[in-house]
C-alpha positions in Angstrom: -76.1 107.7 129.3 -76.8 108.8 133.1 -72.9 109.0 133.8 -72.1 111.2 131.3 -75.1 113.7 132.0 -74.1 113.4 135.7 -70.5 114.8 134.5 -71.9 117.6 133.2 -73.5 118.7 136.4 -70.1 118.4 138.0 -68.6 120.4 135.4 -71.3 123.0 135.1 -71.0 123.3 139.0 -67.4 123.3 139.1 -67.8 126.8 137.9 -69.3 127.9 140.9 -72.0 130.4 141.9 -73.6 131.5 138.9 -75.6 134.2 139.1 -76.5 136.3 136.1 -73.4 138.2 134.5 -70.6 136.9 137.2 -67.7 135.4 135.5 -68.8 132.0 136.6 -71.8 132.2 135.0 -70.5 133.3 131.7 -67.9 130.3 131.9 -70.8 128.3 132.0 -72.1 130.0 129.1 -68.6 129.2 127.3 -68.7 125.4 128.4 -72.4 125.6 126.6 -71.3 126.6 123.6 -68.0 124.4 123.3 -69.9 121.4 124.5 -72.9 121.7 121.4 -70.2 122.8 118.8 -68.8 118.9 120.0 -72.0 117.4 119.0 -71.6 118.7 115.7 -73.8 121.8 115.4 -72.6 124.5 113.4 -75.3 127.2 114.2 -74.2 128.6 117.6 -75.5 132.1 118.7 -75.2 134.2 121.4 -78.0 136.5 121.7 -77.1 139.1 124.5 -79.2 139.7 127.6 -78.8 142.7 129.5 -78.7 142.0 133.3 -77.6 143.6 136.3 -74.5 141.7 138.2 -75.5 142.3 141.7 -72.1 141.1 143.6 -72.7 141.3 147.3 -69.1 141.6 149.1 -69.7 142.0 152.6 -72.8 141.9 154.8 -73.1 142.0 158.9 -75.5 142.3 161.4 -74.5 143.8 164.8 -76.5 144.1 167.9 -75.7 147.0 170.8 -72.9 148.0 172.4 -70.6 145.2 172.3 -71.1 144.5 168.4 -72.6 141.0 168.5 -72.0 139.5 165.1 -75.2 137.9 163.9 -74.8 135.4 160.5 -76.8 136.9 157.3 -76.4 137.8 154.5 -77.4 140.5 151.2 -80.7 140.5 150.1 -80.7 140.3 146.4 -80.6 143.4 144.1 -81.2 145.7 147.0 -79.4 149.2 148.0 -75.8 148.8 149.2 -75.2 150.8 152.4 -72.2 153.1 153.7 -68.6 150.9 153.9 -68.7 151.2 157.6 -72.6 150.6 157.4 -75.7 152.3 159.0 -75.5 152.3 162.3 -79.6 153.3 163.9 -82.4 151.8 166.4 -84.1 149.1 164.8 -87.9 148.4 165.1 -90.2 145.4 165.0 -92.6 145.2 162.5 -93.6 141.7 163.3 -95.3 140.4 159.8 -95.3 143.8 158.1 -99.3 144.6 158.6 -101.0 147.7 157.8 -101.2 147.7 161.6 -98.2 146.8 162.8 -96.5 149.2 160.2 -98.8 151.6 161.7 -97.8 151.0 165.1 -94.1 151.6 165.2 -92.5 155.2 163.8 -90.2 153.6 161.0 -88.5 157.1 159.9 -84.7 156.7 160.7 -84.9 153.5 161.9 -84.4 150.1 160.7 -87.2 148.1 160.6 -87.4 144.1 161.1 -89.8 141.6 159.8 -90.4 138.2 159.9 -90.8 136.2 156.5 -94.1 134.5 155.4 -93.2 131.9 152.8 -96.2 130.7 150.6 -97.2 127.1 150.8 -97.5 124.5 148.3 -101.0 122.6 148.7 -101.8 119.6 147.1 -105.6 119.9 146.8 -105.2 123.2 145.0 -102.4 121.6 142.8 -105.0 118.6 142.1 -107.9 121.1 141.5 -105.9 122.7 138.6 -104.6 119.3 137.4 -104.8 116.8 133.9 -104.1 114.4 134.9 -101.8 112.7 137.9 -99.6 109.8 137.9 -99.1 108.2 141.5 -99.0 104.9 141.5 -97.5 104.3 144.7 -99.7 107.3 146.4 -97.0 109.0 147.6 -98.2 112.5 147.0 -99.7 114.1 150.7 -103.4 115.2 150.6 -102.5 118.0 152.5 -99.6 120.6 152.2 -96.6 119.7 150.2 -93.8 122.2 151.9 -93.4 126.0 151.9 -92.9 127.5 148.7 -90.0 129.7 149.8 -89.4 131.3 146.3 -92.7 133.3 147.2 -92.3 135.7 150.3 -96.0 136.8 150.3 -94.9 139.8 152.9 -91.9 141.1 150.9 -94.2 144.3 150.3 -93.8 145.5 153.3 -90.0 146.1 152.2 -91.5 149.2 149.7 -93.6 149.9 152.9 -90.7 150.6 154.9 -88.7 152.4 152.0 -92.0 154.8 152.0 -92.1 155.1 155.8 -88.9 156.6 156.1 -86.7 153.1 157.3 -83.0 153.4 156.4 -82.8 149.5 156.2 -84.4 146.1 156.6 -84.0 143.0 158.8 -85.8 140.2 157.1 -85.8 137.1 159.5 -86.6 134.1 157.8 -89.5 132.5 160.3 -90.2 130.1 158.0 -87.4 128.8 156.6 -87.1 124.6 157.0 -83.7 125.1 157.9 -80.9 127.3 159.8 -78.8 129.5 157.8 -79.4 133.0 156.4 -78.5 132.2 153.0 -81.6 132.7 150.8 -81.4 134.1 147.1 -85.1 135.5 146.4 -86.5 137.7 145.5 -84.7 137.3 142.2 -86.8 139.6 140.2 -84.0 141.8 138.7 -85.3 144.8 140.3 -82.8 146.9 141.5 -84.3 148.3 145.2 -83.8 151.8 147.4 -83.6 150.1 150.8 -80.0 148.0 151.7 -81.6 145.0 153.5 -80.0 141.6 154.6 -81.6 138.3 155.7 -81.7 136.6 159.0 -81.7 132.6 159.6 -84.4 131.6 161.6 -81.8 130.3 164.3 -81.5 133.7 165.1 -84.5 135.3 164.7 -85.4 135.5 168.5 -82.2 136.8 169.1 -82.2 139.9 167.4 -86.0 140.5 168.3 -85.4 140.2 172.2 -83.1 142.6 171.0 -85.3 145.1 169.5 -87.8 145.2 172.0 -85.2 146.1 174.8 -84.7 149.3 172.2 -81.2 148.2 171.3 -79.4 149.4 168.1 -77.9 147.6 165.4 -74.9 148.3 162.9 -76.5 146.7 159.7 -73.6 146.4 156.3 -74.2 145.6 153.3 -71.9 146.5 150.5 -70.8 144.9 147.4 -71.1 146.5 143.3 -73.5 146.7 140.9 -72.5 146.7 137.2 -74.5 146.3 133.5 -73.6 143.1 132.4 -73.8 141.6 128.6 -74.4 137.6 129.3 -76.5 135.7 126.8 -78.8 133.0 125.4 -76.8 130.3 123.9 -79.0 129.2 120.8 -78.1 126.3 118.6 -80.1 124.5 115.9 -80.5 121.3 114.5 -82.1 122.1 110.8 -85.1 120.1 109.3 -86.1 119.6 106.0 -89.3 122.0 106.5 -89.7 125.2 107.4 -91.6 124.8 111.2 -90.0 124.4 114.5 -89.9 123.1 117.7 -87.8 125.0 120.8 -86.4 123.7 123.9 -85.2 125.2 126.9 -83.6 125.4 129.9 -81.9 128.4 131.8 -78.2 128.8 132.7 -77.8 130.5 135.8 -78.4 130.2 138.9 -78.1 131.7 143.5 -75.3 129.7 143.8 -72.8 126.5 142.6 -76.4 125.0 141.7 -76.7 121.5 140.9 -80.2 120.8 140.6 -81.2 125.0 139.7 -80.4 124.1 136.7 -77.1 121.6 136.0 -79.9 118.9 136.0 -81.9 120.4 133.2 -78.8 121.8 131.1 -77.7 118.2 131.3 -81.3 116.6 129.8 -81.2 119.8 127.5 -77.5 118.5 126.2 -78.1 115.3 125.8 -81.1 116.2 123.9 -78.9 118.4 121.5 -76.3 115.2 121.1 -78.8 112.9 119.9 -81.5 114.7 117.5 -77.6 116.3 116.3 -76.7 112.7 115.0 -80.2 111.3 114.4 -80.1 109.1 111.2 -83.4 110.4 110.1 -84.2 114.3 110.4 -87.0 115.8 111.5 -89.4 117.7 109.8 -89.2 121.0 112.0 -85.7 122.4 113.3 -84.9 121.8 116.8 -83.7 125.2 118.4 -82.0 125.1 121.4 -82.2 127.8 124.0 -79.8 127.7 127.0 -81.5 131.2 128.2 -79.6 133.8 131.0 -81.7 135.4 133.3 -83.8 133.7 135.0 -83.0 135.2 138.4 -83.5 138.4 137.0 -87.0 137.9 136.2 -87.0 135.2 134.2 -85.2 137.8 131.2 -83.7 135.8 129.2 -86.3 134.1 127.2 -88.5 137.2 127.7 -86.1 138.8 125.6 -85.9 135.9 123.2 -89.8 136.1 122.9 -89.4 139.6 122.0 -86.6 139.0 119.5 -87.7 136.4 117.8 -91.6 136.9 117.9 -92.3 138.5 114.2 -89.9 135.9 112.9 -88.8 132.7 114.3 -91.6 132.2 116.8 -93.9 132.5 113.6 -93.5 129.5 112.8 -92.6 127.6 115.8 -95.5 124.9 116.6 -93.9 123.6 120.2 -92.0 125.1 122.6 -90.2 122.7 125.8 -88.8 123.7 128.9 -87.5 121.4 131.6 -86.2 122.3 134.8 -85.3 121.0 138.0 -84.8 116.5 138.6 -84.7 116.1 141.7 -84.6 114.5 145.2 -87.0 115.3 147.3 -85.7 116.9 150.6 -87.8 117.9 154.3 -86.7 119.6 157.2 -84.3 116.8 159.3 -85.4 118.4 162.5 -81.8 119.7 163.3 -81.4 122.5 161.3 -81.0 121.0 157.7 -82.0 118.5 155.4 -82.7 114.8 155.0 -83.4 113.4 151.9 -86.6 111.3 151.5 -85.9 108.8 148.8 -88.5 110.5 146.7 -88.2 112.3 143.5 -89.6 115.7 144.5 -93.1 116.3 143.0 -92.9 117.2 139.3 -95.6 119.3 137.3 -95.8 119.5 133.8 -97.1 122.9 132.8 -99.5 121.9 129.3 -102.7 123.5 128.3 -105.6 121.9 127.8 -104.4 120.4 124.5 -105.9 116.6 124.0 -102.8 115.0 121.5 -100.2 116.5 124.1 -102.0 115.5 127.3 -102.4 111.6 125.8 -99.0 112.3 124.7 -97.8 113.0 128.0 -99.6 110.8 129.7 -98.7 108.0 128.0 -94.9 108.7 128.2 -95.2 109.3 132.1 -96.3 105.9 132.2 -93.7 104.9 130.0 -90.7 106.1 131.8 -92.1 105.7 135.3 -92.1 109.2 136.5 -93.5 108.9 139.4 -95.3 111.7 141.4 -96.0 113.5 138.6 -99.2 116.5 137.9 -99.7 118.0 134.6 -101.7 121.2 135.6 -103.1 123.8 134.3 -100.3 126.4 133.5 -102.4 129.3 135.0 -103.0 128.2 137.9 -100.5 130.1 139.7 -101.2 133.6 138.2 -101.0 135.5 134.9 -97.7 132.7 134.1 -96.8 129.3 135.0 -93.6 129.9 137.6 -90.8 128.4 135.0 -88.4 129.9 133.2 -90.4 129.0 129.3 -93.7 131.0 131.0 -92.9 133.4 128.3 -93.7 130.9 125.1 -96.9 130.0 127.2 -97.9 133.8 127.3 -96.9 134.3 123.4 -99.7 131.7 122.3 -97.1 128.8 121.4 -98.0 125.4 122.7 -96.1 124.7 125.8 -94.8 122.1 127.4 -92.6 122.5 130.8 -91.5 120.3 133.3 -90.8 121.6 137.0 -90.2 120.6 140.4 -89.8 122.8 143.5 -87.7 121.1 146.3 -86.6 123.2 149.3 -83.3 123.9 149.0 -82.8 125.8 145.1 -82.6 128.7 146.9 -79.7 127.7 149.1 -75.9 126.2 148.7 -77.1 123.0 150.3 -78.3 122.5 146.4 -75.8 120.0 145.9 -74.7 117.2 143.1 -76.4 114.5 145.8 -80.1 116.3 145.6 -80.0 115.3 141.2 -82.4 112.2 140.8 -80.0 110.9 138.6 -82.0 107.9 137.7 -84.9 110.5 136.5 -82.2 111.9 133.9 -82.6 109.4 131.3 -86.2 109.1 132.3 -86.6 112.8 131.7 -84.7 112.6 128.2 -86.7 110.0 127.2 -90.0 111.8 127.9 -88.9 114.7 126.1 -87.3 112.8 123.0 -90.6 111.0 122.7 -92.0 114.1 122.9 -90.5 115.7 119.8 -91.2 112.8 117.7 -94.6 112.7 118.2 -95.0 116.4 117.9 -93.0 116.9 114.3 -96.2 114.8 112.8 -99.2 116.8 114.5 -100.4 119.8 112.7 -99.4 122.9 113.8 -103.2 124.0 114.4 -103.7 120.4 116.4 -101.2 122.1 119.0 -103.1 124.6 119.5 -106.7 123.1 120.3 -107.2 124.4 123.7 -104.8 127.4 124.2 -106.0 129.9 127.0 -103.3 132.6 125.3 -103.2 133.3 121.6 -100.4 135.2 119.7 -102.4 138.7 119.0 -103.2 138.8 122.3 -102.6 142.2 124.9 -99.3 141.8 126.7 -100.2 140.0 130.2 -98.9 141.6 133.4 -96.0 139.7 135.3 -96.5 137.3 137.6 -96.6 138.1 141.7 -92.6 137.4 142.2 -91.5 139.1 139.5 -93.0 142.4 140.1 -91.1 145.8 139.9 -90.9 148.5 142.9 -94.0 150.5 143.1 -93.4 153.5 141.3 -94.4 155.3 144.7 -91.1 154.1 146.1 -88.6 156.6 145.4 -84.6 156.0 145.1 -85.8 152.4 143.6 -82.4 151.9 142.0 -83.6 151.5 139.0 -81.6 152.1 135.9 
């Protein structure tokens, strides 16, 4: 089984860069639908999810009269420059604090900012943990690593726009590796200011040029089109009227293996197993390969809204799976090295005694070392996972996820998948599904912090839309 799951991962990776709405992403939808059909499922639906397909074609940063070229990449969902680029004086805004912004005149200039990533603090994670499984004591006690999906000072982008800047250069100062390719933020909101990322290795040169009063040319061109992507939905019918949802997203920032071809391989394996299971479950299994995770997690948000008054009325649980990952760290030479350990994994789950007991037993049975079961709302109004909308809709939920450093750059390759853990995660979820099948729905709802009748919840910081005062945001 692991070899076949790896083959599926290779097939998905071979599609190429699977950004929301891209031809490669739509081809992945076709692959998933065909594969599920091969398993014998006949109730397969393509539910539309409209996304902005943001396709970068040319990005350049040129310094001074000699036009020295600095490696760079476009910031997702930002505006395009004119074809010839924007030539202007560049000024440093440091980390983008209010004092640093007040100290410069940005009108008609290009802002240069050093990015600050969030951090993953193990003591903070432990403070929200229901249980920790770390039999070999390999989870550190301090900072795990940076949370490079969360750019803490990105709001300065909007402030620079408000102050008349004509472009922004962001230096990836906190990156653990060299290189400018970093697909963050992935909120899906079109923005009004052209912007590029520059790798940490080029930061000092760019800053020195800026401090000398030099001019730059910033070019970021491409196209943005509205595309109908799809949630691929398939059902294994049960004998009763209730259901369990299983989900993983099918889009990715690059030709990514861990993000989330690894989760899709587990989802496909579960679909095949239960489609050919000798005994039908009481509850139907609804498999959702969701679109638009890299578009503000829009796929499962739309799925929840679309089915809130129908399917979800009788959904007793939602199970998400993402990122079966090897741990990597900086190699000190601009790249990564694998540590040989699994990336610290999190199971987001409310304080439900039945689910927690099942998860604790399953994690030990399947030897899923370096696992924390954590309160879903430790990070904010929703957990940082693609199945978050099920939690805030008041559906008992579990999501397996990890956050290795390479998820948002091209180095998310097949060697980063924790291959021996693929069947273990599949086994954990298979056991969990079979156990949940006989647990009364009301028992699963014990300990929920959110309920179906609650008012809508705010988006988390990493998916926040541009402020209303940000003129020319580019939103349709």
